[in-house]
PDB file of the backbone (N, CA, C, O) and the ligand in Angstrom, with CONECT records:
HET     ZN  A 101       1
ATOM      1  N   MET A   1      62.198  88.236  33.469  1.00  0.00           N
ATOM      2  CA  MET A   1      62.297  87.472  34.722  1.00  0.00           C
ATOM      3  C   MET A   1      60.895  87.264  35.273  1.00  0.00           C
ATOM      4  O   MET A   1      60.077  88.183  35.257  1.00  0.00           O
ATOM      5  N   GLY A   2      60.619  86.086  35.751  1.00  0.00           N
ATOM      6  CA  GLY A   2      59.270  85.762  36.179  1.00  0.00           C
ATOM      7  C   GLY A   2      58.989  86.127  37.613  1.00  0.00           C
ATOM      8  O   GLY A   2      58.784  85.247  38.448  1.00  0.00           O
ATOM      9  N   CYS A   3      58.977  87.391  37.910  1.00  0.00           N
ATOM     10  CA  CYS A   3      58.714  87.789  39.275  1.00  0.00           C
ATOM     11  C   CYS A   3      57.994  89.130  39.277  1.00  0.00           C
ATOM     12  O   CYS A   3      58.051  89.873  38.297  1.00  0.00           O
ATOM     13  N   PRO A   4      57.317  89.437  40.378  1.00  0.00           N
ATOM     14  CA  PRO A   4      56.644  90.741  40.463  1.00  0.00           C
ATOM     15  C   PRO A   4      57.645  91.871  40.233  1.00  0.00           C
ATOM     16  O   PRO A   4      58.777  91.806  40.711  1.00  0.00           O
ATOM     17  N   THR A   5      57.233  92.901  39.506  1.00  0.00           N
ATOM     18  CA  THR A   5      58.177  93.966  39.156  1.00  0.00           C
ATOM     19  C   THR A   5      58.767  94.655  40.380  1.00  0.00           C
ATOM     20  O   THR A   5      59.913  95.103  40.354  1.00  0.00           O
ATOM     21  N   PHE A   6      57.980  94.739  41.454  1.00  0.00           N
ATOM     22  CA  PHE A   6      58.543  95.429  42.622  1.00  0.00           C
ATOM     23  C   PHE A   6      59.737  94.673  43.194  1.00  0.00           C
ATOM     24  O   PHE A   6      60.547  95.241  43.926  1.00  0.00           O
ATOM     25  N   LEU A   7      59.838  93.400  42.859  1.00  0.00           N
ATOM     26  CA  LEU A   7      60.971  92.615  43.348  1.00  0.00           C
ATOM     27  C   LEU A   7      62.166  92.673  42.409  1.00  0.00           C
ATOM     28  O   LEU A   7      63.311  92.483  42.818  1.00  0.00           O
ATOM     29  N   ALA A   8      61.870  92.944  41.125  1.00  0.00           N
ATOM     30  CA  ALA A   8      62.905  92.779  40.098  1.00  0.00           C
ATOM     31  C   ALA A   8      64.129  93.638  40.349  1.00  0.00           C
ATOM     32  O   ALA A   8      65.223  93.308  39.892  1.00  0.00           O
ATOM     33  N   LYS A   9      63.956  94.738  41.069  1.00  0.00           N
ATOM     34  CA  LYS A   9      65.101  95.621  41.287  1.00  0.00           C
ATOM     35  C   LYS A   9      65.614  95.575  42.716  1.00  0.00           C
ATOM     36  O   LYS A   9      66.524  96.319  43.081  1.00  0.00           O
ATOM     37  N   HIS A  10      65.037  94.710  43.511  1.00  0.00           N
ATOM     38  CA  HIS A  10      65.444  94.666  44.910  1.00  0.00           C
ATOM     39  C   HIS A  10      66.752  93.888  45.043  1.00  0.00           C
ATOM     40  O   HIS A  10      66.825  92.733  44.625  1.00  0.00           O
ATOM     41  N   PRO A  11      67.779  94.503  45.616  1.00  0.00           N
ATOM     42  CA  PRO A  11      69.088  93.836  45.699  1.00  0.00           C
ATOM     43  C   PRO A  11      69.041  92.464  46.378  1.00  0.00           C
ATOM     44  O   PRO A  11      69.685  91.522  45.916  1.00  0.00           O
ATOM     45  N   ALA A  12      68.287  92.350  47.464  1.00  0.00           N
ATOM     46  CA  ALA A  12      68.250  91.060  48.162  1.00  0.00           C
ATOM     47  C   ALA A  12      67.604  89.991  47.284  1.00  0.00           C
ATOM     48  O   ALA A  12      67.969  88.816  47.318  1.00  0.00           O
ATOM     49  N   TYR A  13      66.625  90.449  46.493  1.00  0.00           N
ATOM     50  CA  TYR A  13      65.938  89.492  45.620  1.00  0.00           C
ATOM     51  C   TYR A  13      66.854  89.039  44.495  1.00  0.00           C
ATOM     52  O   TYR A  13      66.927  87.848  44.192  1.00  0.00           O
ATOM     53  N   LEU A  14      67.550  89.978  43.878  1.00  0.00           N
ATOM     54  CA  LEU A  14      68.478  89.642  42.794  1.00  0.00           C
ATOM     55  C   LEU A  14      69.561  88.703  43.297  1.00  0.00           C
ATOM     56  O   LEU A  14      69.972  87.767  42.612  1.00  0.00           O
ATOM     57  N   CYS A  15      70.001  88.977  44.492  1.00  0.00           N
ATOM     58  CA  CYS A  15      70.984  88.147  45.143  1.00  0.00           C
ATOM     59  C   CYS A  15      70.461  86.720  45.303  1.00  0.00           C
ATOM     60  O   CYS A  15      71.166  85.747  45.037  1.00  0.00           O
ATOM     61  N   TYR A  16      69.230  86.627  45.736  1.00  0.00           N
ATOM     62  CA  TYR A  16      68.596  85.324  45.924  1.00  0.00           C
ATOM     63  C   TYR A  16      68.575  84.549  44.611  1.00  0.00           C
ATOM     64  O   TYR A  16      68.976  83.387  44.557  1.00  0.00           O
ATOM     65  N   VAL A  17      68.094  85.219  43.535  1.00  0.00           N
ATOM     66  CA  VAL A  17      67.974  84.559  42.234  1.00  0.00           C
ATOM     67  C   VAL A  17      69.341  84.077  41.751  1.00  0.00           C
ATOM     68  O   VAL A  17      69.485  82.957  41.263  1.00  0.00           O
ATOM     69  N   ARG A  18      70.327  84.939  41.898  1.00  0.00           N
ATOM     70  CA  ARG A  18      71.656  84.618  41.403  1.00  0.00           C
ATOM     71  C   ARG A  18      72.325  83.535  42.248  1.00  0.00           C
ATOM     72  O   ARG A  18      72.925  82.597  41.723  1.00  0.00           O
ATOM     73  N   GLU A  19      72.212  83.682  43.543  1.00  0.00           N
ATOM     74  CA  GLU A  19      72.954  82.782  44.422  1.00  0.00           C
ATOM     75  C   GLU A  19      72.329  81.398  44.544  1.00  0.00           C
ATOM     76  O   GLU A  19      73.033  80.412  44.762  1.00  0.00           O
ATOM     77  N   VAL A  20      71.008  81.324  44.405  1.00  0.00           N
ATOM     78  CA  VAL A  20      70.408  79.990  44.413  1.00  0.00           C
ATOM     79  C   VAL A  20      70.807  79.263  43.141  1.00  0.00           C
ATOM     80  O   VAL A  20      71.144  78.079  43.167  1.00  0.00           O
ATOM     81  N   ALA A  21      70.765  79.991  42.013  1.00  0.00           N
ATOM     82  CA  ALA A  21      71.135  79.377  40.725  1.00  0.00           C
ATOM     83  C   ALA A  21      72.572  78.879  40.740  1.00  0.00           C
ATOM     84  O   ALA A  21      72.880  77.843  40.150  1.00  0.00           O
ATOM     85  N   SER A  22      73.444  79.607  41.407  1.00  0.00           N
ATOM     86  CA  SER A  22      74.856  79.228  41.416  1.00  0.00           C
ATOM     87  C   SER A  22      75.197  78.267  42.550  1.00  0.00           C
ATOM     88  O   SER A  22      76.308  77.742  42.621  1.00  0.00           O
ATOM     89  N   GLY A  23      74.221  78.044  43.438  1.00  0.00           N
ATOM     90  CA  GLY A  23      74.452  77.127  44.538  1.00  0.00           C
ATOM     91  C   GLY A  23      75.078  77.770  45.769  1.00  0.00           C
ATOM     92  O   GLY A  23      75.365  77.086  46.751  1.00  0.00           O
ATOM     93  N   GLU A  24      75.289  79.080  45.719  1.00  0.00           N
ATOM     94  CA  GLU A  24      75.890  79.760  46.877  1.00  0.00           C
ATOM     95  C   GLU A  24      74.919  79.891  48.042  1.00  0.00           C
ATOM     96  O   GLU A  24      75.294  79.784  49.209  1.00  0.00           O
ATOM     97  N   LEU A  25      73.665  80.125  47.690  1.00  0.00           N
ATOM     98  CA  LEU A  25      72.657  80.301  48.731  1.00  0.00           C
ATOM     99  C   LEU A  25      71.794  79.047  48.778  1.00  0.00           C
ATOM    100  O   LEU A  25      71.117  78.708  47.807  1.00  0.00           O
ATOM    101  N   VAL A  26      71.827  78.376  49.898  1.00  0.00           N
ATOM    102  CA  VAL A  26      71.000  77.190  50.047  1.00  0.00           C
ATOM    103  C   VAL A  26      69.819  77.556  50.934  1.00  0.00           C
ATOM    104  O   VAL A  26      69.983  77.916  52.099  1.00  0.00           O
ATOM    105  N   MET A  27      68.643  77.457  50.367  1.00  0.00           N
ATOM    106  CA  MET A  27      67.464  77.833  51.117  1.00  0.00           C
ATOM    107  C   MET A  27      67.077  76.698  52.061  1.00  0.00           C
ATOM    108  O   MET A  27      67.265  75.526  51.736  1.00  0.00           O
ATOM    109  N   PRO A  28      66.544  77.042  53.216  1.00  0.00           N
ATOM    110  CA  PRO A  28      66.129  75.992  54.154  1.00  0.00           C
ATOM    111  C   PRO A  28      64.902  75.263  53.612  1.00  0.00           C
ATOM    112  O   PRO A  28      64.270  75.718  52.659  1.00  0.00           O
ATOM    113  N   GLU A  29      64.575  74.143  54.220  1.00  0.00           N
ATOM    114  CA  GLU A  29      63.385  73.407  53.801  1.00  0.00           C
ATOM    115  C   GLU A  29      62.127  74.224  54.026  1.00  0.00           C
ATOM    116  O   GLU A  29      62.119  75.184  54.796  1.00  0.00           O
ATOM    117  N   TYR A  30      61.079  73.832  53.350  1.00  0.00           N
ATOM    118  CA  TYR A  30      59.819  74.557  53.465  1.00  0.00           C
ATOM    119  C   TYR A  30      59.293  74.583  54.880  1.00  0.00           C
ATOM    120  O   TYR A  30      59.395  73.616  55.635  1.00  0.00           O
ATOM    121  N   GLU A  31      58.727  75.725  55.208  1.00  0.00           N
ATOM    122  CA  GLU A  31      57.952  75.791  56.438  1.00  0.00           C
ATOM    123  C   GLU A  31      56.547  75.317  56.102  1.00  0.00           C
ATOM    124  O   GLU A  31      56.101  75.408  54.959  1.00  0.00           O
ATOM    125  N   ARG A  32      55.868  74.816  57.105  1.00  0.00           N
ATOM    126  CA  ARG A  32      54.482  74.358  56.906  1.00  0.00           C
ATOM    127  C   ARG A  32      53.563  75.192  57.771  1.00  0.00           C
ATOM    128  O   ARG A  32      53.945  75.644  58.850  1.00  0.00           O
ATOM    129  N   ASP A  33      52.353  75.392  57.290  1.00  0.00           N
ATOM    130  CA  ASP A  33      51.391  76.113  58.111  1.00  0.00           C
ATOM    131  C   ASP A  33      50.661  75.140  59.033  1.00  0.00           C
ATOM    132  O   ASP A  33      51.030  73.970  59.131  1.00  0.00           O
ATOM    133  N   GLU A  34      49.625  75.633  59.706  1.00  0.00           N
ATOM    134  CA  GLU A  34      48.962  74.789  60.709  1.00  0.00           C
ATOM    135  C   GLU A  34      48.241  73.596  60.094  1.00  0.00           C
ATOM    136  O   GLU A  34      47.925  72.630  60.788  1.00  0.00           O
ATOM    137  N   LYS A  35      47.978  73.665  58.778  1.00  0.00           N
ATOM    138  CA  LYS A  35      47.353  72.513  58.105  1.00  0.00           C
ATOM    139  C   LYS A  35      48.400  71.621  57.461  1.00  0.00           C
ATOM    140  O   LYS A  35      48.074  70.715  56.693  1.00  0.00           O
ATOM    141  N   ASN A  36      49.648  71.884  57.777  1.00  0.00           N
ATOM    142  CA  ASN A  36      50.763  71.133  57.196  1.00  0.00           C
ATOM    143  C   ASN A  36      50.927  71.400  55.701  1.00  0.00           C
ATOM    144  O   ASN A  36      51.495  70.585  54.974  1.00  0.00           O
ATOM    145  N   HIS A  37      50.423  72.554  55.251  1.00  0.00           N
ATOM    146  CA  HIS A  37      50.626  72.933  53.852  1.00  0.00           C
ATOM    147  C   HIS A  37      51.941  73.699  53.727  1.00  0.00           C
ATOM    148  O   HIS A  37      52.331  74.473  54.601  1.00  0.00           O
ATOM    149  N   VAL A  38      52.593  73.449  52.615  1.00  0.00           N
ATOM    150  CA  VAL A  38      53.872  74.110  52.355  1.00  0.00           C
ATOM    151  C   VAL A  38      53.662  75.602  52.107  1.00  0.00           C
ATOM    152  O   VAL A  38      52.752  75.991  51.375  1.00  0.00           O
ATOM    153  N   ILE A  39      54.496  76.428  52.712  1.00  0.00           N
ATOM    154  CA  ILE A  39      54.379  77.871  52.547  1.00  0.00           C
ATOM    155  C   ILE A  39      55.399  78.361  51.516  1.00  0.00           C
ATOM    156  O   ILE A  39      56.609  78.231  51.704  1.00  0.00           O
ATOM    157  N   LEU A  40      54.880  78.927  50.421  1.00  0.00           N
ATOM    158  CA  LEU A  40      55.757  79.535  49.424  1.00  0.00           C
ATOM    159  C   LEU A  40      55.888  81.020  49.711  1.00  0.00           C
ATOM    160  O   LEU A  40      54.990  81.636  50.285  1.00  0.00           O
ATOM    161  N   GLN A  41      57.002  81.583  49.311  1.00  0.00           N
ATOM    162  CA  GLN A  41      57.228  83.011  49.500  1.00  0.00           C
ATOM    163  C   GLN A  41      56.914  83.762  48.206  1.00  0.00           C
ATOM    164  O   GLN A  41      57.078  83.223  47.112  1.00  0.00           O
ATOM    165  N   VAL A  42      56.467  84.993  48.338  1.00  0.00           N
ATOM    166  CA  VAL A  42      56.217  85.828  47.151  1.00  0.00           C
ATOM    167  C   VAL A  42      57.492  85.939  46.314  1.00  0.00           C
ATOM    168  O   VAL A  42      58.549  86.310  46.826  1.00  0.00           O
ATOM    169  N   GLY A  43      57.383  85.618  45.035  1.00  0.00           N
ATOM    170  CA  GLY A  43      58.539  85.761  44.154  1.00  0.00           C
ATOM    171  C   GLY A  43      59.500  84.588  44.205  1.00  0.00           C
ATOM    172  O   GLY A  43      60.520  84.582  43.515  1.00  0.00           O
ATOM    173  N   GLU A  44      59.178  83.602  45.014  1.00  0.00           N
ATOM    174  CA  GLU A  44      60.056  82.438  45.102  1.00  0.00           C
ATOM    175  C   GLU A  44      60.095  81.720  43.749  1.00  0.00           C
ATOM    176  O   GLU A  44      59.053  81.508  43.128  1.00  0.00           O
ATOM    177  N   GLN A  45      61.269  81.354  43.305  1.00  0.00           N
ATOM    178  CA  GLN A  45      61.409  80.778  41.968  1.00  0.00           C
ATOM    179  C   GLN A  45      61.923  79.351  41.961  1.00  0.00           C
ATOM    180  O   GLN A  45      61.801  78.654  40.954  1.00  0.00           O
ATOM    181  N   TYR A  46      62.490  78.914  43.056  1.00  0.00           N
ATOM    182  CA  TYR A  46      63.141  77.616  43.036  1.00  0.00           C
ATOM    183  C   TYR A  46      62.456  76.657  44.002  1.00  0.00           C
ATOM    184  O   TYR A  46      62.010  77.033  45.086  1.00  0.00           O
ATOM    185  N   CYS A  47      62.391  75.410  43.567  1.00  0.00           N
ATOM    186  CA  CYS A  47      61.820  74.376  44.414  1.00  0.00           C
ATOM    187  C   CYS A  47      62.787  74.061  45.546  1.00  0.00           C
ATOM    188  O   CYS A  47      63.992  73.919  45.335  1.00  0.00           O
ATOM    189  N   ARG A  48      62.236  73.955  46.753  1.00  0.00           N
ATOM    190  CA  ARG A  48      63.081  73.634  47.907  1.00  0.00           C
ATOM    191  C   ARG A  48      62.785  72.248  48.451  1.00  0.00           C
ATOM    192  O   ARG A  48      63.247  71.886  49.533  1.00  0.00           O
ATOM    193  N   TYR A  49      62.024  71.486  47.711  1.00  0.00           N
ATOM    194  CA  TYR A  49      61.698  70.152  48.189  1.00  0.00           C
ATOM    195  C   TYR A  49      62.972  69.321  48.276  1.00  0.00           C
ATOM    196  O   TYR A  49      63.777  69.297  47.344  1.00  0.00           O
ATOM    197  N   LEU A  50      63.143  68.649  49.394  1.00  0.00           N
ATOM    198  CA  LEU A  50      64.366  67.893  49.627  1.00  0.00           C
ATOM    199  C   LEU A  50      64.553  66.829  48.548  1.00  0.00           C
ATOM    200  O   LEU A  50      63.668  66.007  48.310  1.00  0.00           O
ATOM    201  N   GLY A  51      65.702  66.856  47.909  1.00  0.00           N
ATOM    202  CA  GLY A  51      65.999  65.863  46.892  1.00  0.00           C
ATOM    203  C   GLY A  51      65.449  66.202  45.524  1.00  0.00           C
ATOM    204  O   GLY A  51      65.537  65.386  44.607  1.00  0.00           O
ATOM    205  N   CYS A  52      64.879  67.396  45.365  1.00  0.00           N
ATOM    206  CA  CYS A  52      64.359  67.786  44.062  1.00  0.00           C
ATOM    207  C   CYS A  52      65.496  67.842  43.047  1.00  0.00           C
ATOM    208  O   CYS A  52      66.557  68.405  43.313  1.00  0.00           O
ATOM    209  N   THR A  53      65.257  67.253  41.889  1.00  0.00           N
ATOM    210  CA  THR A  53      66.322  67.187  40.888  1.00  0.00           C
ATOM    211  C   THR A  53      66.390  68.445  40.024  1.00  0.00           C
ATOM    212  O   THR A  53      67.345  68.627  39.268  1.00  0.00           O
ATOM    213  N   VAL A  54      65.385  69.312  40.133  1.00  0.00           N
ATOM    214  CA  VAL A  54      65.393  70.532  39.308  1.00  0.00           C
ATOM    215  C   VAL A  54      65.388  71.772  40.200  1.00  0.00           C
ATOM    216  O   VAL A  54      64.806  72.802  39.858  1.00  0.00           O
ATOM    217  N   SER A  55      66.051  71.649  41.351  1.00  0.00           N
ATOM    218  CA  SER A  55      65.979  72.733  42.330  1.00  0.00           C
ATOM    219  C   SER A  55      66.705  74.007  41.878  1.00  0.00           C
ATOM    220  O   SER A  55      66.556  75.056  42.505  1.00  0.00           O
ATOM    221  N   ASP A  56      67.491  73.924  40.794  1.00  0.00           N
ATOM    222  CA  ASP A  56      68.111  75.155  40.289  1.00  0.00           C
ATOM    223  C   ASP A  56      67.370  75.694  39.070  1.00  0.00           C
ATOM    224  O   ASP A  56      67.847  76.607  38.396  1.00  0.00           O
ATOM    225  N   HIS A  57      66.208  75.124  38.795  1.00  0.00           N
ATOM    226  CA  HIS A  57      65.412  75.592  37.667  1.00  0.00           C
ATOM    227  C   HIS A  57      64.400  76.627  38.148  1.00  0.00           C
ATOM    228  O   HIS A  57      63.601  76.340  39.040  1.00  0.00           O
ATOM    229  N   PRO A  58      64.425  77.848  37.559  1.00  0.00           N
ATOM    230  CA  PRO A  58      63.493  78.879  38.020  1.00  0.00           C
ATOM    231  C   PRO A  58      62.073  78.666  37.492  1.00  0.00           C
ATOM    232  O   PRO A  58      61.878  78.338  36.322  1.00  0.00           O
ATOM    233  N   TYR A  59      61.105  78.852  38.356  1.00  0.00           N
ATOM    234  CA  TYR A  59      59.696  78.761  37.992  1.00  0.00           C
ATOM    235  C   TYR A  59      59.008  80.082  38.295  1.00  0.00           C
ATOM    236  O   TYR A  59      59.414  80.821  39.191  1.00  0.00           O
ATOM    237  N   LEU A  60      57.959  80.363  37.533  1.00  0.00           N
ATOM    238  CA  LEU A  60      57.034  81.391  37.981  1.00  0.00           C
ATOM    239  C   LEU A  60      56.350  80.849  39.225  1.00  0.00           C
ATOM    240  O   LEU A  60      56.195  79.638  39.377  1.00  0.00           O
ATOM    241  N   THR A  61      55.943  81.746  40.114  1.00  0.00           N
ATOM    242  CA  THR A  61      55.396  81.266  41.378  1.00  0.00           C
ATOM    243  C   THR A  61      54.219  80.303  41.178  1.00  0.00           C
ATOM    244  O   THR A  61      54.108  79.303  41.888  1.00  0.00           O
ATOM    245  N   GLY A  62      53.339  80.605  40.207  1.00  0.00           N
ATOM    246  CA  GLY A  62      52.192  79.721  39.946  1.00  0.00           C
ATOM    247  C   GLY A  62      52.638  78.331  39.524  1.00  0.00           C
ATOM    248  O   GLY A  62      52.067  77.325  39.947  1.00  0.00           O
ATOM    249  N   ASN A  63      53.663  78.289  38.687  1.00  0.00           N
ATOM    250  CA  ASN A  63      54.179  77.000  38.228  1.00  0.00           C
ATOM    251  C   ASN A  63      54.924  76.273  39.338  1.00  0.00           C
ATOM    252  O   ASN A  63      54.877  75.047  39.441  1.00  0.00           O
ATOM    253  N   LEU A  64      55.606  77.045  40.156  1.00  0.00           N
ATOM    254  CA  LEU A  64      56.330  76.458  41.287  1.00  0.00           C
ATOM    255  C   LEU A  64      55.341  75.760  42.220  1.00  0.00           C
ATOM    256  O   LEU A  64      55.580  74.654  42.704  1.00  0.00           O
ATOM    257  N   ARG A  65      54.232  76.444  42.450  1.00  0.00           N
ATOM    258  CA  ARG A  65      53.169  75.896  43.289  1.00  0.00           C
ATOM    259  C   ARG A  65      52.725  74.525  42.766  1.00  0.00           C
ATOM    260  O   ARG A  65      52.586  73.573  43.534  1.00  0.00           O
ATOM    261  N   LYS A  66      52.507  74.440  41.448  1.00  0.00           N
ATOM    262  CA  LYS A  66      52.088  73.162  40.851  1.00  0.00           C
ATOM    263  C   LYS A  66      53.204  72.135  40.952  1.00  0.00           C
ATOM    264  O   LYS A  66      52.977  70.975  41.295  1.00  0.00           O
ATOM    265  N   HIS A  67      54.412  72.589  40.647  1.00  0.00           N
ATOM    266  CA  HIS A  67      55.564  71.685  40.675  1.00  0.00           C
ATOM    267  C   HIS A  67      55.757  71.070  42.065  1.00  0.00           C
ATOM    268  O   HIS A  67      55.919  69.858  42.207  1.00  0.00           O
ATOM    269  N   VAL A  68      55.736  71.932  43.085  1.00  0.00           N
ATOM    270  CA  VAL A  68      55.954  71.455  44.449  1.00  0.00           C
ATOM    271  C   VAL A  68      54.862  70.459  44.834  1.00  0.00           C
ATOM    272  O   VAL A  68      55.130  69.445  45.478  1.00  0.00           O
ATOM    273  N   GLY A  69      53.635  70.761  44.432  1.00  0.00           N
ATOM    274  CA  GLY A  69      52.516  69.882  44.761  1.00  0.00           C
ATOM    275  C   GLY A  69      52.632  68.502  44.128  1.00  0.00           C
ATOM    276  O   GLY A  69      52.027  67.542  44.605  1.00  0.00           O
ATOM    277  N   ARG A  70      53.407  68.405  43.056  1.00  0.00           N
ATOM    278  CA  ARG A  70      53.550  67.121  42.374  1.00  0.00           C
ATOM    279  C   ARG A  70      54.580  66.217  43.032  1.00  0.00           C
ATOM    280  O   ARG A  70      54.642  65.025  42.729  1.00  0.00           O
ATOM    281  N   HIS A  71      55.377  66.761  43.916  1.00  0.00           N
ATOM    282  CA  HIS A  71      56.424  65.937  44.521  1.00  0.00           C
ATOM    283  C   HIS A  71      55.868  64.758  45.288  1.00  0.00           C
ATOM    284  O   HIS A  71      56.402  63.651  45.231  1.00  0.00           O
ATOM    285  N   SER A  72      54.797  65.008  46.002  1.00  0.00           N
ATOM    286  CA  SER A  72      54.279  63.949  46.848  1.00  0.00           C
ATOM    287  C   SER A  72      52.802  64.208  47.104  1.00  0.00           C
ATOM    288  O   SER A  72      52.353  65.353  47.097  1.00  0.00           O
ATOM    289  N   GLU A  73      52.064  63.151  47.327  1.00  0.00           N
ATOM    290  CA  GLU A  73      50.634  63.326  47.574  1.00  0.00           C
ATOM    291  C   GLU A  73      50.362  64.071  48.860  1.00  0.00           C
ATOM    292  O   GLU A  73      49.318  64.707  49.005  1.00  0.00           O
ATOM    293  N   ASP A  74      51.297  63.996  49.802  1.00  0.00           N
ATOM    294  CA  ASP A  74      51.023  64.710  51.037  1.00  0.00           C
ATOM    295  C   ASP A  74      51.614  66.125  51.058  1.00  0.00           C
ATOM    296  O   ASP A  74      51.637  66.786  52.096  1.00  0.00           O
ATOM    297  N   VAL A  75      52.085  66.568  49.907  1.00  0.00           N
ATOM    298  CA  VAL A  75      52.526  67.956  49.818  1.00  0.00           C
ATOM    299  C   VAL A  75      51.413  68.788  49.219  1.00  0.00           C
ATOM    300  O   VAL A  75      51.042  68.608  48.059  1.00  0.00           O
ATOM    301  N   GLN A  76      50.885  69.692  50.011  1.00  0.00           N
ATOM    302  CA  GLN A  76      49.924  70.655  49.504  1.00  0.00           C
ATOM    303  C   GLN A  76      50.463  72.036  49.780  1.00  0.00           C
ATOM    304  O   GLN A  76      51.050  72.287  50.833  1.00  0.00           O
ATOM    305  N   VAL A  77      50.262  72.931  48.831  1.00  0.00           N
ATOM    306  CA  VAL A  77      50.809  74.267  48.972  1.00  0.00           C
ATOM    307  C   VAL A  77      49.738  75.184  49.552  1.00  0.00           C
ATOM    308  O   VAL A  77      48.601  75.206  49.081  1.00  0.00           O
ATOM    309  N   ALA A  78      50.111  75.931  50.571  1.00  0.00           N
ATOM    310  CA  ALA A  78      49.188  76.863  51.198  1.00  0.00           C
ATOM    311  C   ALA A  78      48.800  77.965  50.216  1.00  0.00           C
ATOM    312  O   ALA A  78      49.589  78.336  49.347  1.00  0.00           O
ATOM    313  N   ASP A  79      47.580  78.488  50.357  1.00  0.00           N
ATOM    314  CA  ASP A  79      47.115  79.544  49.460  1.00  0.00           C
ATOM    315  C   ASP A  79      47.853  80.855  49.669  1.00  0.00           C
ATOM    316  O   ASP A  79      48.251  81.523  48.714  1.00  0.00           O
ATOM    317  N   GLY A  80      48.027  81.204  50.911  1.00  0.00           N
ATOM    318  CA  GLY A  80      48.662  82.487  51.204  1.00  0.00           C
ATOM    319  C   GLY A  80      50.152  82.437  50.936  1.00  0.00           C
ATOM    320  O   GLY A  80      50.774  81.380  51.039  1.00  0.00           O
ATOM    321  N   VAL A  81      50.717  83.569  50.596  1.00  0.00           N
ATOM    322  CA  VAL A  81      52.162  83.642  50.460  1.00  0.00           C
ATOM    323  C   VAL A  81      52.659  84.791  51.324  1.00  0.00           C
ATOM    324  O   VAL A  81      51.962  85.788  51.513  1.00  0.00           O
ATOM    325  N   THR A  82      53.842  84.644  51.831  1.00  0.00           N
ATOM    326  CA  THR A  82      54.420  85.712  52.638  1.00  0.00           C
ATOM    327  C   THR A  82      55.546  86.365  51.839  1.00  0.00           C
ATOM    328  O   THR A  82      55.865  85.920  50.736  1.00  0.00           O
ATOM    329  N   GLY A  83      56.130  87.385  52.374  1.00  0.00           N
ATOM    330  CA  GLY A  83      57.116  88.152  51.611  1.00  0.00           C
ATOM    331  C   GLY A  83      58.469  87.487  51.531  1.00  0.00           C
ATOM    332  O   GLY A  83      59.057  87.125  52.550  1.00  0.00           O
ATOM    333  N   LEU A  84      58.960  87.326  50.321  1.00  0.00           N
ATOM    334  CA  LEU A  84      60.254  86.687  50.142  1.00  0.00           C
ATOM    335  C   LEU A  84      61.392  87.572  50.641  1.00  0.00           C
ATOM    336  O   LEU A  84      62.361  87.085  51.223  1.00  0.00           O
ATOM    337  N   ILE A  85      61.265  88.875  50.406  1.00  0.00           N
ATOM    338  CA  ILE A  85      62.359  89.767  50.776  1.00  0.00           C
ATOM    339  C   ILE A  85      62.659  89.671  52.270  1.00  0.00           C
ATOM    340  O   ILE A  85      63.808  89.490  52.672  1.00  0.00           O
ATOM    341  N   SER A  86      61.619  89.794  53.082  1.00  0.00           N
ATOM    342  CA  SER A  86      61.864  89.737  54.517  1.00  0.00           C
ATOM    343  C   SER A  86      62.420  88.362  54.879  1.00  0.00           C
ATOM    344  O   SER A  86      63.239  88.227  55.788  1.00  0.00           O
ATOM    345  N   PHE A  87      61.963  87.359  54.160  1.00  0.00           N
ATOM    346  CA  PHE A  87      62.435  86.006  54.405  1.00  0.00           C
ATOM    347  C   PHE A  87      63.919  85.876  54.069  1.00  0.00           C
ATOM    348  O   PHE A  87      64.697  85.321  54.845  1.00  0.00           O
ATOM    349  N   ILE A  88      64.298  86.394  52.906  1.00  0.00           N
ATOM    350  CA  ILE A  88      65.708  86.346  52.506  1.00  0.00           C
ATOM    351  C   ILE A  88      66.559  87.099  53.516  1.00  0.00           C
ATOM    352  O   ILE A  88      67.628  86.644  53.922  1.00  0.00           O
ATOM    353  N   GLU A  89      66.054  88.260  53.910  1.00  0.00           N
ATOM    354  CA  GLU A  89      66.845  89.061  54.834  1.00  0.00           C
ATOM    355  C   GLU A  89      67.018  88.352  56.176  1.00  0.00           C
ATOM    356  O   GLU A  89      68.083  88.409  56.790  1.00  0.00           O
ATOM    357  N   GLN A  90      65.976  87.699  56.610  1.00  0.00           N
ATOM    358  CA  GLN A  90      66.084  86.913  57.846  1.00  0.00           C
ATOM    359  C   GLN A  90      67.125  85.807  57.702  1.00  0.00           C
ATOM    360  O   GLN A  90      67.932  85.568  58.600  1.00  0.00           O
ATOM    361  N   GLU A  91      67.086  85.139  56.548  1.00  0.00           N
ATOM    362  CA  GLU A  91      68.027  84.040  56.319  1.00  0.00           C
ATOM    363  C   GLU A  91      69.455  84.558  56.282  1.00  0.00           C
ATOM    364  O   GLU A  91      70.375  83.923  56.798  1.00  0.00           O
ATOM    365  N   LYS A  92      69.628  85.723  55.663  1.00  0.00           N
ATOM    366  CA  LYS A  92      70.978  86.291  55.579  1.00  0.00           C
ATOM    367  C   LYS A  92      71.474  86.634  56.972  1.00  0.00           C
ATOM    368  O   LYS A  92      72.627  86.380  57.320  1.00  0.00           O
ATOM    369  N   VAL A  93      70.585  87.213  57.760  1.00  0.00           N
ATOM    370  CA  VAL A  93      70.956  87.576  59.129  1.00  0.00           C
ATOM    371  C   VAL A  93      71.349  86.310  59.891  1.00  0.00           C
ATOM    372  O   VAL A  93      72.334  86.288  60.629  1.00  0.00           O
ATOM    373  N   ARG A  94      70.557  85.267  59.692  1.00  0.00           N
ATOM    374  CA  ARG A  94      70.841  84.009  60.382  1.00  0.00           C
ATOM    375  C   ARG A  94      72.189  83.452  59.943  1.00  0.00           C
ATOM    376  O   ARG A  94      72.948  82.921  60.754  1.00  0.00           O
ATOM    377  N   ALA A  95      72.483  83.583  58.620  1.00  0.00           N
ATOM    378  CA  ALA A  95      73.717  83.043  58.062  1.00  0.00           C
ATOM    379  C   ALA A  95      74.953  83.754  58.638  1.00  0.00           C
ATOM    380  O   ALA A  95      76.015  83.154  58.804  1.00  0.00           O
ATOM    381  N   TRP A  96      74.783  85.046  58.936  1.00  0.00           N
ATOM    382  CA  TRP A  96      75.893  85.772  59.530  1.00  0.00           C
ATOM    383  C   TRP A  96      76.076  85.302  60.940  1.00  0.00           C
ATOM    384  O   TRP A  96      76.966  85.784  61.641  1.00  0.00           O
TER     385      TRP A  96
HETATM  386 ZN    ZN A 101      60.954  70.216  42.969  1.00  0.00          ZN2+
END
């Protein structure tokens, strides 16, 4: 699996990988930073660009970064990444 090992055993992360692939978990659109760059999460594997035709295809984070950047000329990916786990957990809390 193309993710940091510390994530590979995390239940929320496994849930994310499985549920996005199956379509159960729909991730919200990308957040942008102050420069309007797209913010990717650590361990994020799926493209969230609206209308992406390969949004259920898993990428390594580095490849995802390149993939997302190719969607549009005005899409630039921010250098920093934040934690996916806390992000997933926030989303789950919101979903409840
Ligand atoms: Zn895409």
